[in-house]
C-alpha positions in Angstrom: 0.0 0.0 0.0 3.0 2.3 -0.1 3.5 5.1 -2.6 0.1 4.7 -4.3 -0.4 7.6 -6.7 -3.4 8.7 -8.7 -3.4 11.4 -11.4 -6.1 13.5 -13.1 -6.2 15.6 -16.2 -9.5 17.4 -16.9 -9.1 20.1 -19.5 -12.3 21.7 -18.2 -11.3 21.8 -14.5 -11.5 25.6 -14.2 -15.2 25.5 -15.0 -15.8 23.9 -11.5 -19.2 22.7 -12.5 -21.1 19.6 -11.5 -18.9 17.3 -13.7 -15.8 18.6 -12.0 -17.3 18.1 -8.6 -18.1 14.5 -9.5 -14.5 13.7 -10.7 -13.0 15.4 -7.7 -15.2 13.3 -5.4 -13.8 10.2 -7.0 -10.3 11.5 -6.3 -11.3 12.1 -2.7 -12.3 8.5 -2.3 -8.9 7.4 -3.7 -7.2 9.7 -1.2 -9.2 8.0 1.6 -8.0 4.7 0.2 -4.3 5.8 0.6 -3.5 7.3 -2.7 -1.4 10.5 -3.1 -3.2 12.8 -5.5 -1.8 14.7 -8.5 -3.7 17.0 -10.8 -2.3 18.3 -14.1 -3.1 22.0 -14.0 -0.9 25.1 -14.1 -2.7 26.8 -11.2 -3.3 25.5 -7.7 -7.1 25.3 -7.4 -7.3 23.9 -3.9 -8.9 27.1 -2.4 -11.4 27.4 -5.3 -12.4 23.8 -4.9 -13.0 24.1 -1.2 -15.1 27.3 -1.6 -17.2 26.0 -4.5 -17.7 22.4 -3.4 -16.9 22.2 0.3 -14.4 19.5 -0.7 -11.2 19.3 1.2 -8.2 17.2 0.4 -5.5 16.2 2.9 -2.8 16.8 0.2 -3.1 17.3 -3.5 -0.3 18.3 -5.8 -0.9 20.5 -8.8 1.6 19.6 -11.6 2.7 21.4 -14.7 0.1 20.6 -17.4 2.1 18.3 -19.6 -0.9 17.9 -22.0 -1.1 21.5 -23.2 2.0 21.4 -25.3 5.8 21.5 -25.0 6.0 17.8 -24.1 6.3 15.0 -26.6 4.7 11.6 -26.4 7.6 9.9 -24.9 8.1 12.5 -22.2 4.4 12.1 -21.3 4.6 8.3 -21.2 7.7 8.5 -19.0 6.0 10.8 -16.6 2.7 8.8 -16.4 4.5 5.6 -15.7 4.7 6.4 -12.0 0.9 6.5 -11.5 -1.1 3.5 -10.3 -4.3 5.2 -11.5 -4.7 7.9 -14.2 -8.1 9.5 -15.0 -8.7 11.6 -18.0 -11.7 13.7 -19.0 -11.6 13.8 -22.7 -12.0 16.8 -25.0 -12.0 14.5 -28.0 -8.2 14.0 -28.0 -6.4 10.9 -26.7 -2.9 9.9 -25.9 -0.9 6.9 -24.8 -0.5 6.3 -21.1 1.9 4.0 -19.2 0.0 4.3 -15.9 -1.0 0.9 -14.4 -4.7 1.7 -14.7 -6.2 4.2 -17.0 -9.7 5.6 -17.2 -11.6 8.0 -19.5 -14.3 9.7 -17.4 -17.2 10.4 -19.7 -19.5 13.3 -18.7 -21.0 14.2 -22.0 -22.6 11.8 -24.6 -21.3 13.6 -27.6 -20.2 11.4 -30.4 -17.5 13.9 -31.5 -15.7 13.1 -28.2 -15.4 9.4 -29.0 -13.9 9.1 -32.4 -12.8 5.5 -32.5 -10.5 5.6 -35.5 -7.7 3.1 -35.7 -5.1 5.5 -34.2 -7.4 6.3 -31.2 -8.1 2.6 -30.7 -4.4 2.0 -30.4 -4.0 4.9 -27.9 -7.0 3.6 -25.9 -5.8 0.0 -25.7 -5.2 0.1 -22.0 -8.0 2.5 -21.0 -11.4 1.8 -19.6 -14.4 4.2 -19.8 -16.4 5.4 -16.8 -19.8 7.1 -17.3 -21.4 9.5 -14.9 -24.9 8.0 -15.3 -26.8 5.1 -17.0 -27.9 7.7 -19.6 -24.3 8.5 -20.6 -23.5 4.8 -20.4 -26.3 3.9 -22.8 -25.2 6.5 -25.4 -21.5 5.4 -25.2 -22.7 1.9 -25.9 -24.5 3.2 -29.0 -21.2 4.9 -30.0 -19.5 1.5 -29.7 -17.9 1.9 -26.3 -18.4 -0.2 -23.2 -18.3 1.6 -19.9 -19.1 1.3 -16.2 -20.9 4.0 -14.3 -20.2 5.9 -11.1 -22.8 8.2 -9.6 -21.7 11.3 -7.7 -22.1 11.6 -4.0 -24.1 14.4 -2.4 -22.4 16.3 0.4 -22.9 14.8 3.9 -24.2 18.1 5.3 -27.1 17.9 2.9 -27.6 14.2 3.3 -27.8 14.7 7.1 -30.3 17.6 7.0 -33.5 17.1 9.0 -35.8 18.5 6.4 -38.8 18.6 8.9 -37.0 21.4 10.8 -36.3 23.6 7.8 -38.1 26.9 7.4 -39.0 27.0 3.8 -39.6 30.4 2.1 -41.4 31.2 -1.1 -38.3 30.8 -3.3 -38.0 29.0 -6.6 -34.3 28.0 -7.0 -32.3 27.0 -10.1 -28.6 26.1 -10.0 -26.5 25.9 -13.2 -23.6 27.6 -14.9 -24.4 30.9 -16.6 -23.6 30.1 -20.2 -25.6 29.9 -23.4 -23.8 27.1 -25.3 -23.7 23.4 -25.1 -26.2 22.0 -22.6 -27.5 25.4 -21.5 -29.4 25.7 -18.3 -32.0 27.9 -20.1 -32.2 30.6 -17.5 -33.9 32.9 -20.0 -36.9 30.6 -20.3 -37.1 30.5 -16.5 -37.2 34.2 -16.2 -39.9 34.6 -18.8 -42.0 31.8 -17.1 -41.5 33.3 -13.7 -42.7 36.8 -14.9 -45.7 35.1 -16.4 -46.8 33.1 -13.4 -46.4 35.9 -10.8 -48.7 38.0 -13.0 -51.3 35.3 -13.6 -51.4 33.0 -10.6 -52.2 34.3 -7.1 -50.4 31.4 -5.5 -47.1 32.7 -6.9 -47.5 36.4 -6.1 -45.0 36.4 -3.2 -42.4 34.0 -4.7 -38.9 35.0 -5.7 -36.7 33.3 -8.3 -33.1 32.7 -7.4 -30.7 31.9 -10.2 -27.4 30.5 -8.9 -24.4 29.3 -10.9 -20.8 29.6 -11.9 -19.9 32.5 -14.2 -16.7 32.9 -16.3 -15.6 36.3 -17.6 -16.2 35.1 -21.1 -20.0 34.7 -20.3 -20.6 38.2 -18.8 -22.5 39.2 -21.9 -24.9 36.3 -21.3 -25.7 37.2 -17.7 -26.1 40.8 -18.7 -28.7 39.7 -21.3 -30.5 37.7 -18.6 -30.6 40.7 -16.3 -32.0 42.8 -19.2 -35.0 40.4 -19.8 -35.5 40.3 -16.0 -36.3 44.0 -16.4 -35.0 44.9 -13.0 -37.6 42.7 -11.3 -36.4 42.7 -7.6 -37.9 39.3 -7.1 -35.4 37.8 -9.6 -32.1 37.3 -7.8 -28.8 36.5 -9.5 -26.2 34.7 -7.5 -23.1 34.0 -9.6 -19.9 32.3 -8.2 -21.2 32.0 -4.7 -19.5 29.7 -2.1 -20.8 26.3 -1.2 -21.9 27.7 2.2 -24.0 30.3 0.6 -25.5 27.8 -1.8 -26.3 25.4 1.0 -28.1 28.1 2.9 -30.2 28.9 -0.2 -31.1 25.2 -0.7 -32.3 25.0 2.9 -34.8 27.9 2.5 -35.9 27.2 -1.1 -39.3 25.6 -1.5 -39.3 24.8 -5.2 -36.5 23.8 -7.6 -36.5 24.2 -11.4 -34.3 22.4 -13.9 -34.7 23.4 -17.5 -31.6 21.8 -19.1 -32.5 20.2 -22.5 -35.8 22.1 -22.8 -37.1 21.7 -26.3 -34.2 19.4 -27.4 -34.9 16.2 -29.3 -33.0 13.8 -27.2 -32.4 11.1 -29.8 -30.8 13.7 -32.1 -28.8 15.6 -29.5 -28.2 13.6 -26.4 -25.3 15.9 -25.5 -27.6 18.9 -25.1 -29.9 17.4 -22.4 -29.0 16.8 -18.8 -26.5 14.0 -18.5 -27.2 13.5 -14.8 -27.7 16.7 -12.8 -26.0 17.1 -9.4 -27.9 20.3 -8.5 -31.4 18.7 -8.6 -30.1 15.9 -6.4 -28.8 18.4 -3.9 -32.2 20.2 -4.0 -34.0 16.9 -3.3 -31.6 16.3 -0.3 -32.5 19.7 1.1 -36.3 19.2 0.9 -37.0 21.2 -2.2 -39.9 20.1 -4.4 -37.9 19.4 -7.6 -39.3 19.9 -11.1 -37.1 18.9 -14.0 -37.5 18.8 -17.7 -38.1 15.3 -18.8 -34.9 14.2 -20.6 -31.5 12.7 -20.0 -30.1 11.3 -16.8 -32.6 12.9 -14.5 -35.2 10.5 -15.7 -33.4 7.6 -14.0 -33.6 9.5 -10.7 -37.0 11.2 -10.5 -40.1 9.2 -10.5 -42.8 11.6 -11.5 -45.2 12.3 -8.7 -43.3 10.1 -6.2 -40.0 11.9 -5.4 -40.3 14.9 -7.6 -41.9 16.0 -10.9 -41.0 15.8 -14.6 -42.5 18.0 -17.3 -42.4 18.2 -21.1 -43.4 21.9 -21.4 -44.1 24.9 -19.2 -47.9 24.3 -19.2 -47.3 20.9 -17.7 -44.9 22.4 -15.2 -47.4 25.0 -14.1 -50.2 22.4 -13.7 -48.1 20.2 -11.6 -46.9 23.0 -9.3 -50.5 24.2 -8.8 -51.6 20.6 -8.0 -49.1 20.2 -5.2 -48.7 23.7 -3.7 -51.8 23.6 -1.5 -51.5 19.9 -0.6 -49.4 19.8 2.6 -49.7 16.0 2.9 -48.5 15.5 -0.7 -45.6 18.0 -0.2 -44.4 16.1 2.9 -44.7 12.7 1.1 -42.7 13.9 -1.9 -40.0 15.5 0.3 -39.6 12.3 2.3 -39.4 10.1 -0.8 -36.9 12.4 -2.5 -34.7 12.4 0.6 -34.7 8.6 0.7 -33.7 8.4 -2.9 -30.7 10.6 -2.3 -29.7 8.7 0.9 -30.0 5.3 -0.9 -28.2 6.2 -4.2 -26.0 9.2 -3.6 -24.4 8.9 -0.1 -20.7 8.9 0.4 -20.8 5.2 1.2 -22.6 4.4 -2.1 -20.0 6.5 -4.0 -17.1 4.6 -2.2 -18.6 1.2 -3.1 -18.8 2.2 -6.8 -15.3 3.5 -6.9 -14.1 0.3 -5.2 -16.0 -1.9 -7.7 -15.2 0.1 -10.9 -11.7 1.4 -10.3 -9.9 -0.3 -7.4 -11.1 -3.9 -7.7 -10.6 -4.4 -11.4 
């Protein structure tokens, strides 16, 4: 058990979104199993990771990013040879690795990321694929790739919440990165819907909409656009780049949760544009929020409509389902308890550890 070393290269690490939280949780399990951790990134992100995810490592080393350029294939292979485990989040490119165990972590079911030409097949000869959900696993299989899956874990402080003691306020919460491309979180649609329902439905007249998420400098124009369509409505609150503690406090007081990723997308044609799993809705369920998600992607394997949350195909259906539950205290409690149990059963730290042991350590 001496000198066990695990390495990670994720070209999207600075996004610090749900996918990054997931892969870093896997690293945390490896650390608990005695592995020394190394991340290929030119900046030490330890403080950012702790603030954003409440995820603390005993010791993690940030190494020069040998995959960005300046290192040839043989230098990379010589460097990687010391690792017992190496995990790579692909951007569509692949490389040879001499680590003992090699894994490609698949977050996005986008065929362009998995070009299995002869050259790539040679490079991937000693790699295995890990998917973040059954949904992603299914699509990788359709692309000709076999994979195992590892669900993320939900933070223990949310798992351990006694939701019966929470003081819920009239808040609709949505959490997701502020950006318009790829699998957009569709905040503009939420703003337009919120403005509509507070005008037309007395049950919503005192509600507020909280939009929370990561924001990169390159996406400032997008959030400015969202603020413009919000028309200075003081009941629409933007919370970019907040800490985990701030987010946790908002989860605890929010009554409803909306998730619009994939809205209007034809899943069979564009599986990459719907929700691949969705950590934020799971966190909301753990915190006792009534969770309403667009019916597509990985979220369908978690939410059972009308049992532990709600699925909708359009905004009319969303409004109908919200109105049906809002004044039914018994149903609200029943949904909250069922949602909490789903998270405890499938997304606890012990469940995550078991999957990491099964998929990575015991193979």
